[in-house]
C-alpha positions as CSV (number, residue, x, y, z in Angstrom):
1,X,-11.4,-8.8,-25.6
2,X,-10.1,-11.9,-23.6
3,X,-6.8,-10.3,-23.2
4,X,-8.3,-7.3,-21.7
5,X,-10.3,-9.4,-19.4
6,X,-7.3,-11.2,-18.3
7,X,-5.4,-8.0,-17.9
8,X,-8.2,-6.8,-15.5
9,X,-8.1,-10.0,-13.6
10,X,-4.2,-9.7,-13.1
11,X,-4.6,-5.8,-12.3
12,X,-7.0,-6.7,-9.6
13,X,-5.1,-9.8,-8.5
14,X,-2.1,-9.1,-6.3
15,X,-1.3,-6.0,-7.9
16,X,-3.6,-3.0,-7.0
17,X,-5.4,-4.6,-4.2
18,X,-6.2,-2.6,-0.9
19,X,-6.4,-4.4,2.4
20,X,-8.5,-1.8,4.6
21,X,-11.9,-2.7,5.3
22,X,-11.7,-6.5,5.6
23,X,-12.1,-8.4,8.8
24,X,-9.0,-10.5,9.7
25,X,-5.3,-9.8,10.4
26,X,-2.9,-7.9,8.4
27,X,0.0,-10.1,7.2
28,X,3.5,-9.1,8.6
29,X,6.6,-9.0,6.4
30,X,7.5,-12.6,7.8
31,X,4.1,-13.7,7.1
32,X,4.2,-12.4,3.4
33,X,7.5,-14.0,2.9
34,X,5.8,-17.5,3.5
35,X,3.6,-17.0,0.8
36,X,6.4,-18.3,-1.6
37,X,6.5,-20.9,-2.6
38,X,2.9,-21.4,-3.0
39,X,0.1,-22.0,-5.6
40,X,-3.0,-19.9,-5.3
41,X,-6.6,-20.0,-6.5
42,X,-8.0,-16.4,-6.9
43,X,-11.6,-15.4,-7.3
44,X,-12.2,-12.0,-8.6
45,X,-15.4,-10.3,-7.9
46,X,-17.0,-13.9,-7.3
47,X,-17.2,-14.4,-11.0
48,X,-13.5,-14.8,-12.5
49,X,-10.8,-17.5,-11.5
50,X,-7.2,-17.6,-12.0
51,X,-4.2,-19.6,-10.7
52,X,-1.1,-17.9,-9.5
53,X,2.2,-19.4,-8.5
54,X,5.0,-17.6,-6.4
55,X,8.3,-19.0,-6.2
56,X,11.1,-18.1,-3.5
57,X,13.3,-16.9,-6.2
58,X,11.0,-13.8,-6.7
59,X,9.2,-15.1,-9.7
60,X,5.4,-15.4,-10.2
61,X,3.2,-16.9,-13.0
62,X,-0.5,-16.6,-13.4
63,X,-3.2,-18.1,-15.8
64,X,-6.7,-17.7,-16.5
65,X,-8.9,-19.9,-18.9
66,X,-7.4,-18.1,-21.9
67,X,-4.3,-16.1,-20.8
68,X,-1.0,-16.6,-19.0
69,X,1.6,-14.2,-17.9
70,X,4.6,-14.2,-15.5
71,X,6.5,-11.6,-13.7
72,X,8.4,-10.9,-10.4
73,X,7.4,-10.4,-6.9
74,X,9.2,-8.7,-3.9
75,X,8.3,-7.1,-0.4
76,X,8.6,-3.7,0.4
77,X,7.8,-3.4,4.1
78,X,4.8,-5.2,4.8
79,X,3.6,-5.1,1.3
80,X,3.7,-7.5,-1.4
81,X,4.7,-6.1,-4.7
82,X,4.2,-7.7,-8.0
83,X,5.0,-6.8,-11.7
84,X,3.6,-8.8,-14.4
85,X,5.6,-8.9,-17.7
86,X,2.4,-8.4,-20.1
87,X,-0.5,-7.2,-17.8
88,X,-0.4,-3.6,-16.7
89,X,2.6,-3.2,-18.9
90,X,5.1,-4.6,-16.5
91,X,4.6,-1.9,-13.9
92,X,4.9,-3.1,-10.2
93,X,2.0,-2.7,-7.9
94,X,2.2,-3.2,-4.0
95,X,-0.2,-3.5,-1.1
96,X,-0.8,-5.2,2.1
97,X,-3.0,-8.5,2.6
98,X,-5.4,-9.4,5.2
99,X,-5.8,-13.0,6.1
100,X,-8.9,-14.5,7.7
101,X,-8.8,-18.2,8.4
102,X,-6.6,-19.1,5.4
103,X,-8.4,-16.8,3.0
104,X,-6.4,-13.8,1.8
105,X,-8.6,-10.6,1.0
106,X,-8.0,-7.7,-1.1
107,X,-10.3,-5.2,-2.9
108,X,-12.6,-7.2,-5.0
109,X,-10.9,-10.6,-4.6
110,X,-10.0,-13.4,-2.6
111,X,-7.6,-16.2,-2.8
112,X,-6.5,-19.2,-1.0
113,X,-3.4,-21.7,-1.1
114,X,-4.1,-24.9,-3.2
């Protein structure tokens, strides 16, 4: 059950988010590139937290209280694409991001740099 919960967290985080419907400015490709290097705390549906680290070499790692995974990230236009190794079977998911006063928003989650 914990593995499923963690996979759902990872799925919603950075992977299958949608940036429409949020106040703030959509990030440009240049702004997306500045996310790495970076370490972020992510809150999913105001209940689940995880930490995500992005490195400039295109790697990403994530951890919840009980699970860890790693993978790769890249940019496709103004969209951030992430493929976790275990979570979601390694399939890449892409989306744009919206930023509002240092808080990045997606569909059902928020994250900020730590």
